[in-house]
N, C-alpha and C positions, 0 to 999 in steps of 0.2 A: 699790531701783532708783535709779541715779544721777539727780541733779537735771536734768542736760542731757537725759537720755532722757525723763524725765517731761514736760519742757517740749515736746519734739518730739511726744510722744504727745498732749499737750493741744492743741497747735496743729493736728495732724492730725485729732483728734476734732472740733474746732470746725469745720474745713472740711467734714468728712463730715456733720456735723449740718446745716450750711447746705445742702449738696447734697441731703440727704434731704428737707428742708423744701421746697426748690425743686421736687423731683420730685413731691412730694405736692400741691403747690399750683399747679404751672404746666403740667402735661401735658394734652393734649387728651383722653386717656382718662378723666380724672377730672373733666372739666368738668360742671357741672350741665346736664341736658337743657334745651333751649329752652323746652318747655312748662312744666317745673317752675320755671324762672327767671321766666317770665311770671307764674305763680301766686304766687310769693313776692313779686314786686314789687307785685301787686295786693292782697296781704294775704289771699289765699284759699287758701293752702297747707293741705293736710290732713295728718293724722298720718303718712300714707304717703309724703308728699313728702320727698325727700332734704333733710337739714339742711345748709345751706351751711356750709362749713368756714371757721372764723375762726382765724387765726393771729396772735398778738400779737408783733410784732417789737420786741424790747427793744433800746435803744441800747447799742452796745458802748462800754465806758468808755474815756475818753481815756487816753493814756499818763501824764499827770500824776496823774490819779486812781489809776491802778494803782500807780505808784511810791509815792505818799503812803500808800496802803493797805498796801503791802508793807513799807514802812519802810526800804528800801535800793534803790540803783540797780544794775541789771544792765548792765554795760558790755562789749561785745564788743571784744576786742583780741588780742594775741599774747603769746608768752612767750619769744621767741628773738632779739630785736633790742635789744641794750644801747643805752641812751640814749633809746630810744623806749618800748619795752615788753618787759620780760623778767622771768622768774621768779627770785626770789632763793632762796638756800639754805633759808630758813625757810618757803618756800612763798608768801610775799607777792609782789606785783608792784610794779615801779617803772619810771620812765621818763617822758618828756615826754607821751606819749599817755595814760599812766595818770594823770598829774597833771591832765590835762584832763578825765578821768572824775571825778576828785575835785572839780574845779571845779563840775561840774554837780550833784554830790551836795551840796556846800556851799550852792549857790544854792537848790536845791529843798528840801532836808531840814535845812539848817543844820548838817550834819555831813559833813565831807569824807571821813571814814572809812567812811561808810555806803555802801560800794561792794563789789560782788562782780564780779571780773573773769572773763569767760567767754572762754577762749582759743578761737579759731576759725581755720581755715586760709584761705588766700587763695581757694582754689577754692570754698569753702562759705560764705563770709562773707555774701554778699548774700541767699542762700537762707535762712540762719539769721536774718538781720535781718527778712526778710519774714515768717518763721514765728513771730516774737515771742520768740526765745530771749534777746534783750536789748533794752534800751530805747534805747541809743545805741551807735554803733560808732566807736571811735577806734583805727584800725589802719592807718596809712599808706595810706589809700585815696584814690586820685587821682580828682578830679572830672572826669568825661568826659561827653560828650553821650549816649552809649549807656547809661551807668550812670544818668544822670538820667532817661532816657526809658524804658528797658526793665527796670530792676531794681527798680522800685517804691521808689526811694530818693530822699531829699532831702538836699542838701548845704548846711547852713546858713551856714558861715563857713570861709574858708581860714585856717588857723592856722599853716601852714608851707608856704613856697614852695620847691620843689625841682626837680630835673631829673635825667635819667638819664645815667650815665657808665659807664666801663669801668675796671677795675683789673687790673693785671698785676704779677708780680714785677719789681722794678726791674732785676734781672739779665737779664731777657729783652731789654731794649733796645727793646721795642715802645713807640711813641709815638703812632701813629695807628691808626684803625680798619682801614685798608688793610693794616697790618702783621699783622692777624689773619686773613688769607685762609687758609681750610681749618683754622682753629684750633677746638678744643673750647672752648665758652664756657658756663660755669655760669650758670643763670638759674632764678628761681623760676617755677613753672608757675601758670597761672590768673591771671596778672597783666598789667597794661598794660606792664610791663617786658619780658615775653616778646614781646608784640605789637610794641612799639617796636623791639626788637632785630631781629626778622624784617624789619620794614618798612625800616629804614635800611640794612641790609646788602643787601636785595634791590634797593633803589633805586640803590645804588652798584655793584651787580654783584659783591659780595664773597661768595664761598662760605664757609660756616662750618658747624659742627656744634653744634647746641644740646644741652646736657646739662641736663635739667630736674630740679628738686627741689621738694618740697612746701614746705620751709621752710629758714630759714638754719641751723637746728641740724644739718641734713645737708649743705646746700650748702657752707658754709664749710669744714668738715673735708675735703670732697672736693676743694675748690680747694687747700687747704693740702697735701693729699696728692699733688697733681700730676695729678689726673684731668682738669683743665681748664687751658688756658694762660691763661685770663682769666675774670673774673666780672663780671657787670653788675648794677646796681641803681641806685636813686636815689643821687645823690652823697653825700647825708647818710649813707646806710647804708654806702656804701663807706668814707667817712671813719671811721665807727664801727669797721668791721672792719680797716681799716689800723691804727688805734690798738690794737685788741685783739691783732692778730697780732704787731705789733712790740713791744708791751709784754710779751708772753710770751716774747720773745727770738727770734721768727721772722724770716725774711728781710725786708728792706726792700721795701715795696710802692710802686707808682707808679700814681696815678690820672690817667688821660689828661685833657688839658685840654679836649677837646671834650665839650660837654653837648648831647645831641641830642633832648631832649624837654622839654615843660613838665609838671611834676607838682605841681599845686596840691592840697595835702592838708588834710583837716579832718574834723570829725565827720560822721557820716551817721545819719539817722533814717528811719523809714518814711514813705512818702507818705501823705497823707490826714489828718494830724494837725497842722494849722497851729499850734495853740497850743504843742504840744510843740516843734516846730521853732523857734518864736520863743524859747522858754525856753532851749533849748540855745544858740541863737545869741547871745542877750544875756548869758547866763552867761559864755560864753567871751570875748565882746567886752569884758566888764568888766575882764578882765586887761589888755587893751591900753589901755582908757580910763584905768585907774588909773595905768598907766605914764606916760601922757601928762600926767596931772594931778600927777605926782610923788608919788603915794601908793603905799606898799608895806605889807608885813605888819607893819612896825615902827611906822608912824605913822597908818594909816588910822583906827584907832579913837579916836585922840586929836586928830583934826583940829578946830581951833577957829577957822578962818577964816570969811569971809563971802562967798566966791565962790558965787553962786547956782547955777552949773552943778555945782559940787562938792557943794553941799548937796542938790541933786536926786539926784545919783549916790549919795549916802550914805543917801537915803531920809529926810532930815530934813524937818521941817515938814509931814509927811503926804503928801509927793509920791508918787504911785503912777501909773505909766504904763499900768497895766492889763494887764500881761504874765502875771498869774497867779503871780507870785513875791512873796515877802515884801518889804516895802519896803526892808529893810536887806540884801538878798541880796548886794550888791556888797561890803559890809563883811565878811560871812561868807566870801565867796570869797577876798578878798585877805588877810584876817587869818589864814585857815586854810591857804591854798595859796600865795598870793603873786601879784604882778602878772606880766605876761608876761616881763619881763626877769629877774625872780627865778626863774621856772620854767625858762626856757631855760638860764640860767647854772648851775642846779643839776645839769645833765647835761653834763659836759665833752666827752663823745663827740660832741656835736652841733657842736662847733667854735666859731667866733667869731661873735657876734651883730653887733657893731659893723661897719657898712658893708655888711652882707649885705642880701639882699632881705627878710629877716625883721626888719630894724631898723624902728624907728618912722618914720613918714612925715616927721616933722620932722627926722630924721637922714638922709633920702634913701632910706629903705626903703619897703616896701609895707604896713606895718601901719597901717591907717587905718580907723576905725570911725565910724558915724553918731553925731550928737550925742544925748546922753541928756537929753532935755527933753520 
């Protein structure tokens, strides 16, 4: 039986077990009669009196305990977006989102390679997260109010600032959204991208025909085959596919200048496990803090200065903020995976970091983390 199926059945079985326990303990039909209850309280119950039902509710282990016991991290992601998360010919996964999975594994387990990527579709990702099919989800997931409130999800840290745009063949001459009246537009279903597209075109009174796809592995070929006059996604994704199409010798592509949404992207964990959310948060923020300190994979292990803030960050002199992580977790993260700048630059499809919203705050960007003290 595939591992994914076993995990689904395990999650369903757990829910059914809780349901049966609730049914046996909480229905009016099974309540102890008033007279018997009085006798039990008074200590005069006879052998014929019903025996009160006692159910011991055992605590459900936290995610940290589960991951440590398992010995590797389950990370929900995708396999069809070069630069962010894609499957390589040898079956392994690579990309910015995948590296952020490796960051969490390095922090928690001391081994960045102790990760299993669980591919999941846009439509199913939050259900799969809630069902426990993975420990953390790094999958181009936008932080929104409804996802925060209705999906049982917590968004620890924004690690990529993006926005939605539209790409067309340069030969079309289209430069504005109004040029796309009555056009077929390729879009991924079950995403904020689909909702944003509908909202902005409706607000401007622009008629269009959405052509929906489950993932980029089917969307992009359809766009290249001319099934759609345009495709829409986060501008980072559009940049990736412009790069991919043109490097294969395809026609020149044009990404329209207008960006019509805010897409803060980052890791997602289940609600209700504060410790795990903090662990994921600080593990990923360590990549930004190291960048700010001037520490990278080549020098973090050999730091010999006396800056007390850096010494705290490195876990020297016994400093422990009580996060549930090893004191040297930042050293493990940076030496094995790299700081934020290193990780970003590893994936040229993401474009230029300097001067973007994803640059360090001291360079005019938005990457800013709380102090580690």
